N, C-alpha and C positions, 0 to 999 in steps of 0.2 A: 448736249451742250456743244457748241462750236469749239473745235480743237484750239483755235487761237485764243479764245476767251478762257478756255481751260488752262492753257499754258500761262496766260497772264495771271490768272487767279492763283494758280499753284505757286508760281515764283513770287507773287506778291505776298503770299502767306510766308514763304521762306524769308523774304525781305523784312517782313514785320517782326519775325521772331529770331532773326539772325543777329546775335549780339557777339561782337568780338572779331569781326572780320571774315574774310573769305574761307579760311580753314574751318571756322566754326559753322559756316553755312553748309558744308559738305554733308554732314549727317542728315540735315533737314532736307536737302536736295535729294539725297539717297532715298529717304522715306517717300517723298512725292513721286520721284521718277521710277523707282524700282518696285517698292512695296505697294504703293497706293494705286498707281496707274499702269504699271508694267510696261512703260515705254521703252525700257532697255534692260539688259541683264547686268549683273554685277560686274562682269568682265568688261562690258562696254562702258559702264560707268567709270571704272578704274582707268580705262583708256582715255576717256574724256577728262577725268581729273588730271591725268598726267599731261595731256595736251594743254589743258588750261594753265598748268604751271609753267609750261615752256613758252607760251605766247605772252606778248606784252599785255599788261592790264591786270586788274584785280581778278583773282581766281574765281570768285563767286559769279561775277558778271560773265567771265569767259565760259564758265560751265553752263550758265543759263543760255548763252548764245549758242553753244555747241549742241545742247540738248534740244533747244527750240529748232535748230537747223535739222537735226536728225528726225524729229517728230513731224515737222511741217514746213521744211525748207526755209527760205529767207523770211517769209512772213512769220513763221514760227520763231525764228531767231529774234526778230523785232519784238514780238509779243512777249516772249520769255524774258528778254533783257529789260524791256520796259516795265514788266511786272516786278522784276527783281529790284530795279532802281527806284521806282516810284515811292514805295513806302519809306525807303532809306532817306530819300531827299526830304520827305515830310517830317520824319522822325528827327533827323539831324537838325533841321531848322528849328523844330520845337525844343529839342534838347539844348541846342546852343543858346537859345533865348533863356530857358530855365536855368542853365548852368551859369550864365553870366549874371543873371538876376539873383539866383538863390544858391549858387555853387558851394558856399561854405556852411550851408544849413545842415545840421546833423542828419536828418532823415535822408536827404539827397546823397550825402557822403556815404551813409549806410547802404543805400541801394547800390551805389557804384561799387563799393567794397564787396557786397554780396554777389554781384554779377561776375566778378573776376574768377572765382573758383568754378562757376558754371561754364564759363568760356573754356577754361582748361579741360573740363570734363568733355565738352563737345569736341574739342580738338583731339583729345586722347582717343575718343571713340572712333573718329575718322581714321586716325593713325592705326589703331588696332584692326579695324576692318580691312584696311589696305595691306597691312602686314600679313594677316591671315591669307589673303589672296596671293600676295607676292611669294611667301615662303611655303605655303601648303596648298595653294589653289583651292582653298575652302572659304566659304563666306561666314561660317560660324564655328565656334568651339564645339566639341573637342576636336583636336587634330592628332594625327599619328606622327609623332616626332621622327619616326623612321622614314617617313615620306617627305622630309624637309628638302626643299630645293636648295642644295648646297651652293650652287652658282649664285642664286639670288642672295643668300646669306653672305657670300664672299663679296659680291658687289655692294651690299649694304654696308659691310664693315669698311671696305675701301672708300666708299662715299662718306661714311662717318669720319674717317681719318682726314679726308680731303676737306670736310666741313671744319674740322678742328684747326686746320691750317689756313682757314679763311679763303678757300678756293671760291671763285665767283660761281654764281648759280648756272650761268650758261655753260661755262667750262665743265662744271660738275655734271650737268645733265648730258652734255655731249659725250663726255668721257664714259659715263655710265651706259649710255646707249651703245657706244662702240664696244665697251667691255662685254655687254650682253650679247651683241652680235658675234664677237670673236669666241667667247666662251661657249655659247650654245652651238655655234657651227662646229667648233673644234671637237666638242663632245658628242655631237649628233643628237642632242636632247633638245627639248623645248619645254617651256614652263607650262 
């Protein structure tokens, strides 16, 4: 199969099953990109996830664009992004129509209420996968607690405190990047 068509179809599948926004799409993208096709490693995926958060726009679309670019250049970016967006546009138009027409009907309300915990589970899985890589440089459990990257934990704690103080995302990401540069250079270690 042509790589551009494969990118379109893979990201269209993610777009169809992605409920709950960009963060919920990350585990689905991970399955397609790493596990199914082997287009990149988990480390590369986490880097793309990080870059996708720092760039303007929705994280899922940014990730699709970056993955497509890595796999097949600019045409790959276009194919992956179009694949990711196309089902969402169709689904949103259909759901908007149904919601405005039948939004207060019990079964529709039940479906929407049932999707909320699933979205939380998808986001939690993505968070756990990234945490394992950030703190232990592992993709799966179990981990050796003695091998915990203490600098990564320190940056995590400082970032969490900054989040509680309502620090802006750009300032938070910039500060974390600088802290990582300073701490890792000062200690002569790398994650």
